C-alpha positions in Angstrom: 99.8 119.1 22.4 101.8 121.0 25.2 104.1 123.6 23.9 106.4 125.3 26.6 106.4 129.0 26.8 110.3 129.6 26.8 112.6 132.2 28.5 113.5 133.3 24.8 109.8 133.7 24.0 109.3 136.3 26.7 111.4 138.7 25.0 110.0 138.1 21.6 106.5 136.9 21.8 103.2 138.9 22.1 100.7 137.2 24.6 97.1 137.5 23.4 94.5 137.6 26.0 90.7 137.8 25.8 88.9 141.0 26.9 87.3 139.9 30.1 86.7 143.1 31.9 86.9 146.0 29.6 87.7 148.8 32.1 90.2 146.5 34.0 91.9 144.9 31.3 93.6 148.0 30.1 95.1 148.2 33.6 96.2 144.5 33.8 98.0 144.8 30.4 100.1 147.4 31.8 100.7 145.3 34.9 101.9 142.5 32.6 104.3 144.7 30.8 105.8 145.9 34.2 106.9 142.2 34.6 108.3 142.1 31.1 105.4 140.3 29.5 104.0 141.9 26.2 100.1 141.2 26.9 98.1 142.5 24.3 94.0 142.5 24.8 92.0 141.1 21.9 89.1 143.7 21.6 87.7 142.3 18.6 83.8 142.0 18.4 81.2 141.2 16.0 79.8 138.2 14.1 83.4 137.0 12.5 84.5 136.4 16.1 81.5 134.5 17.0 82.0 132.4 13.6 85.5 131.7 14.3 84.7 130.4 17.8 81.9 128.0 16.4 84.2 127.0 13.7 87.1 125.6 15.6 85.3 124.7 19.0 82.6 122.1 19.8 79.2 123.4 19.4 78.1 122.3 22.9 80.5 124.5 24.6 79.7 127.5 26.8 78.9 130.9 25.3 81.9 132.7 27.1 84.2 130.1 25.6 82.8 130.8 22.0 83.3 134.5 22.6 86.9 134.7 24.5 88.2 131.9 22.6 86.9 133.1 19.4 88.6 136.5 20.2 91.9 134.8 20.7 91.7 132.7 17.5 90.5 135.6 15.5 93.3 137.4 16.4 95.6 134.8 15.1 93.7 134.7 11.7 92.8 138.3 10.9 96.6 139.4 9.9 97.2 141.6 12.9 99.7 139.4 14.4 102.4 136.9 13.2 101.0 133.5 14.9 104.8 132.2 14.8 105.6 135.0 17.5 102.4 134.7 19.4 101.3 132.9 22.6 97.6 132.8 23.8 96.7 133.0 27.6 93.7 132.1 29.6 92.5 133.1 33.2 91.6 130.0 35.3 90.4 129.6 38.8 89.7 125.8 38.5 86.8 123.7 40.1 83.8 122.5 38.4 83.5 124.9 35.2 83.9 124.5 31.9 86.6 127.3 31.9 89.0 124.6 33.4 89.1 123.1 30.0 89.7 126.3 27.9 93.3 125.3 27.5 92.8 122.1 25.8 89.9 123.4 23.8 92.4 126.1 22.5 95.0 123.4 21.7 92.6 121.3 19.9 91.4 124.3 17.8 94.8 125.4 17.1 95.6 121.6 15.8 92.8 122.2 13.5 94.2 125.5 12.5 97.7 123.8 11.8 98.9 126.4 14.3 99.8 123.7 17.1 103.1 125.3 17.5 101.2 128.3 19.4 101.8 128.1 23.0 98.9 128.3 25.3 99.4 129.6 28.8 97.2 129.0 32.2 97.0 132.1 34.4 96.0 130.7 37.7 96.9 130.7 41.3 96.8 127.0 41.5 99.9 126.5 39.0 98.1 123.8 37.1 100.9 124.1 34.4 104.4 125.0 34.7 106.4 127.0 31.7 110.1 127.8 31.9 109.3 131.4 30.6 106.2 132.4 32.4 105.6 132.4 36.1 103.0 134.3 38.5 105.1 135.3 41.6 103.3 136.5 44.8 104.5 140.2 44.2 103.0 139.9 40.5 99.7 138.3 41.8 99.5 141.2 44.5 100.1 143.8 41.8 97.6 142.7 39.6 94.8 142.5 42.3 95.7 146.0 43.4 95.3 147.4 39.8 91.7 145.6 40.2 90.9 148.0 42.8 91.5 150.9 40.6 89.4 149.2 37.7 86.5 148.8 40.4 86.8 152.5 41.5 86.4 153.4 37.6 83.6 151.1 37.0 81.6 152.1 40.1 82.0 155.8 39.5 81.4 155.8 35.8 78.1 153.8 36.2 76.9 156.3 38.8 78.0 159.5 36.8 76.9 158.6 33.0 73.3 158.6 33.6 73.4 162.1 35.2 76.2 164.0 33.4 75.3 167.6 32.1 77.9 167.7 29.4 77.9 164.3 27.3 81.3 162.9 27.3 82.7 164.3 30.6 82.4 160.9 32.4 84.3 159.2 29.7 87.1 161.6 29.8 87.5 161.2 33.3 87.9 157.3 32.8 90.4 158.0 29.9 92.2 160.4 31.9 92.8 158.0 34.7 93.4 154.9 32.7 96.1 157.0 30.9 97.6 158.5 34.2 97.4 155.1 35.9 99.2 153.1 33.0 101.9 155.8 32.9 102.5 155.4 36.7 102.6 151.5 36.3 105.3 152.0 33.7 107.3 154.1 35.9 107.0 151.4 38.6 104.5 153.8 40.6 101.0 153.8 41.7 100.9 150.6 43.6 102.0 151.4 47.0 99.6 151.7 49.9 100.1 155.6 50.1 100.0 156.1 46.4 96.9 154.3 46.1 95.0 156.0 48.9 96.2 159.1 47.3 94.9 158.1 43.6 91.6 156.6 44.9 90.7 159.9 46.7 91.7 161.9 43.6 89.6 159.8 41.4 86.6 160.2 43.6 87.0 163.6 43.7 87.4 163.9 39.8 84.0 162.1 39.4 82.4 164.2 42.0 83.4 167.5 40.4 81.8 166.5 36.9 78.6 168.5 36.5 75.4 166.7 37.1 71.7 167.2 36.6 69.0 165.6 39.0 66.5 163.1 37.2 64.6 160.3 38.4 65.9 157.1 36.9 65.3 153.3 37.4 68.1 151.9 39.1 69.3 148.3 37.6 71.7 145.8 39.2 73.6 143.6 37.1 74.8 140.1 38.2 75.4 136.6 36.7 78.2 134.8 35.1 81.6 136.5 35.3 82.3 137.1 31.8 78.9 138.0 30.4 78.3 140.1 33.5 81.2 142.5 32.7 81.8 142.2 28.9 79.8 144.3 26.6 80.6 141.6 23.6 79.3 138.8 25.6 76.0 140.5 26.6 75.3 142.4 23.3 76.1 145.9 25.0 73.8 145.7 27.9 74.8 148.8 29.7 74.9 150.9 26.6 71.4 149.7 26.0 70.1 150.4 29.7 71.8 153.8 29.3 69.7 154.5 26.1 66.7 153.7 28.3 67.5 156.5 30.9 68.7 153.8 33.7 71.4 153.9 36.2 73.0 150.4 36.7 75.5 149.1 39.1 77.9 146.0 38.4 79.6 144.6 41.5 83.4 145.1 41.4 85.9 142.5 40.1 87.8 142.3 43.5 84.8 140.6 45.0 85.2 137.6 42.8 88.8 137.3 44.0 87.7 137.4 47.6 85.2 134.8 46.9 88.0 132.4 45.4 90.1 133.3 48.7 86.9 132.5 50.9 86.3 129.3 49.2 89.7 127.8 50.4 88.0 127.9 53.7 85.0 126.3 52.5 87.1 123.8 50.8 88.9 122.8 54.3 85.7 122.8 56.3 83.4 121.0 53.9 85.5 118.8 51.4 88.8 118.0 53.2 90.9 120.7 51.7 94.4 121.3 53.1 95.0 123.4 56.1 97.8 125.2 54.1 95.4 126.5 51.8 92.8 127.2 54.5 95.6 129.4 56.1 96.5 131.2 52.9 93.1 131.7 52.0 92.3 133.6 55.4 95.4 135.6 55.1 94.6 136.6 51.6 91.0 137.4 52.4 92.4 139.7 55.3 94.8 141.4 52.8 92.1 142.0 50.1 89.8 143.3 52.9 92.3 146.1 53.6 92.8 146.9 50.1 88.8 147.1 49.7 88.9 149.3 52.8 90.9 151.9 50.9 88.3 152.2 47.8 85.6 152.6 50.6 87.4 155.2 52.6 88.1 157.3 49.5 84.2 157.3 48.8 83.3 158.5 52.2 83.6 162.4 51.7 81.2 162.1 48.7 77.7 160.5 50.1 76.0 161.0 46.8 78.2 158.0 45.6 76.9 154.5 46.5 79.7 152.6 48.1 80.5 148.9 48.1 79.7 147.2 51.2 82.6 145.0 52.9 82.8 141.4 51.5 82.0 140.0 54.8 78.7 141.7 54.6 78.2 140.0 51.2 78.9 136.6 52.7 76.4 137.2 55.2 73.8 138.4 52.7 74.6 135.1 50.9 74.3 133.1 53.8 70.5 133.9 54.0 69.8 132.5 50.4 72.2 129.6 49.8 74.8 127.5 51.7 78.3 128.2 51.4 79.1 124.9 50.2 77.7 125.7 46.8 80.6 127.2 45.1 80.8 125.8 41.7 81.1 128.9 39.1 79.9 132.1 40.8 78.4 129.9 43.6 77.0 131.8 46.6 78.7 135.0 45.5 75.9 135.7 42.9 72.8 135.6 45.3 75.0 137.6 47.8 75.7 140.3 45.1 72.2 140.5 44.2 71.1 140.9 47.6 73.7 143.7 48.1 72.4 145.5 45.2 68.8 145.3 46.3 69.6 146.5 49.6 71.4 149.7 47.9 68.2 150.4 45.9 69.0 148.7 42.7 65.9 146.4 43.3 65.8 145.6 39.4 68.0 142.7 39.0 69.3 141.4 35.6 70.9 138.0 35.9 72.9 137.4 32.6 72.8 133.7 32.0 75.2 132.4 29.3 74.1 129.3 27.4 75.8 126.3 28.7 76.7 127.4 32.1 75.0 125.0 34.4 76.5 126.3 37.8 75.4 129.8 36.9 71.8 128.5 36.0 71.5 126.8 39.6 72.7 129.7 41.6 71.3 132.6 39.3 67.8 131.3 38.3 67.6 128.8 41.0 67.9 131.3 43.8 65.4 133.9 42.4 62.5 132.3 44.4 64.6 132.8 47.8 65.7 136.5 47.0 61.9 137.4 46.3 60.8 135.8 49.5 63.3 138.0 51.3 62.9 140.9 49.0 59.2 141.2 47.9 60.1 144.5 46.3 62.9 143.0 43.9 62.2 142.7 40.3 64.6 139.9 39.1 65.0 139.0 35.5 67.3 136.2 34.1 68.3 136.9 30.5 70.0 134.4 28.5 72.7 134.9 26.1 74.4 132.7 23.6 75.7 132.6 19.9 72.2 131.9 18.4 70.0 134.4 20.8 68.4 137.4 19.3 69.5 140.7 20.6 65.9 142.0 19.9 64.5 139.4 22.1 66.6 139.9 24.8 66.3 143.8 24.8 62.3 143.2 24.5 62.5 141.1 27.7 64.8 143.9 29.5 62.0 146.6 28.4 59.2 144.6 30.0 61.3 144.4 33.3 61.9 148.3 32.8 58.3 149.1 32.2 57.3 147.1 35.4 59.9 149.2 37.2 58.9 152.5 35.8 55.4 151.7 36.8 56.4 151.2 40.6 58.5 154.4 40.2 55.5 156.6 39.4 
């Protein structure tokens, strides 16, 4: 049952969002508040969250749904919020992915819980549903994507400093300092102009550069896969923490790349599937704008060659074209092998492909492209790792240890 999110609700309601990108979500939370929406990120983890998801969702639904929707439903039942003053929000890109059905899965779950009065909001660029009190404006979309650039910078530099920091905790302190600074700037309606962003990004790069570090040989690991389990420590059982405990340096591609992928697919829809010329034009324009923003991040890292900077998204597209056709665009589509190729060429030749249970598109563009990637990069050590509600964390870590043992042997 559809429940409208009204203008009155905007002033009174808490909007609960799942914790998809842990580094970025704190910044997105501040952006929503800048536009008058009281968004709170559901950071709940543990078996209770999984059990909530399994209890109220179909048992064949994909693992990211169990985690993300489980977080939101748990928030309504754990006593931290008044369900009569809450709404739920889900990020949607559309297309051939079960995530397109998350809204209706939530609404069916809420009916079972006798909470059908809770509004469920779709956050999408396609405008799949309309609400009298919630609207994504072009300015809000631009502000949100710009905040992701900050998140990408923090993610990139954090991962390249943690394994080498001389004083444990220095890297985390720099991350926390910048999240506090940026959210404070957002509250003052600052920090998102072109000039201020360039200045902030340059200062961030310097702060991470100034962290005292020690030189050590490490196994370099790249992480690709389905967008949720790739980033979420809850979804991937603390993969990054485990890799750090094994003395590895790891790299995860930035979130901006996924949005650039969505923009690029507007062109693919037009050329392959009869999409509208208006969307084709919009996609090309948005790609160009995002390319400029991406350039700010890359330029900020140029004075510090010790940091591996992202390549341009145009380069990622060319790398992907060597592996799979651009028409394969369900889920992470051609972006996944493109990111894997980028990481391998940067020296992160040990690739973990995070595979959630029930994600058919990701298995095709993940496991299905490994053979071609190995043909192009014989030195690549690519391991798919499956994640689902019943998977053993020990088995996952043992599989990763096998990959790392092979990598260390090659390092020696």
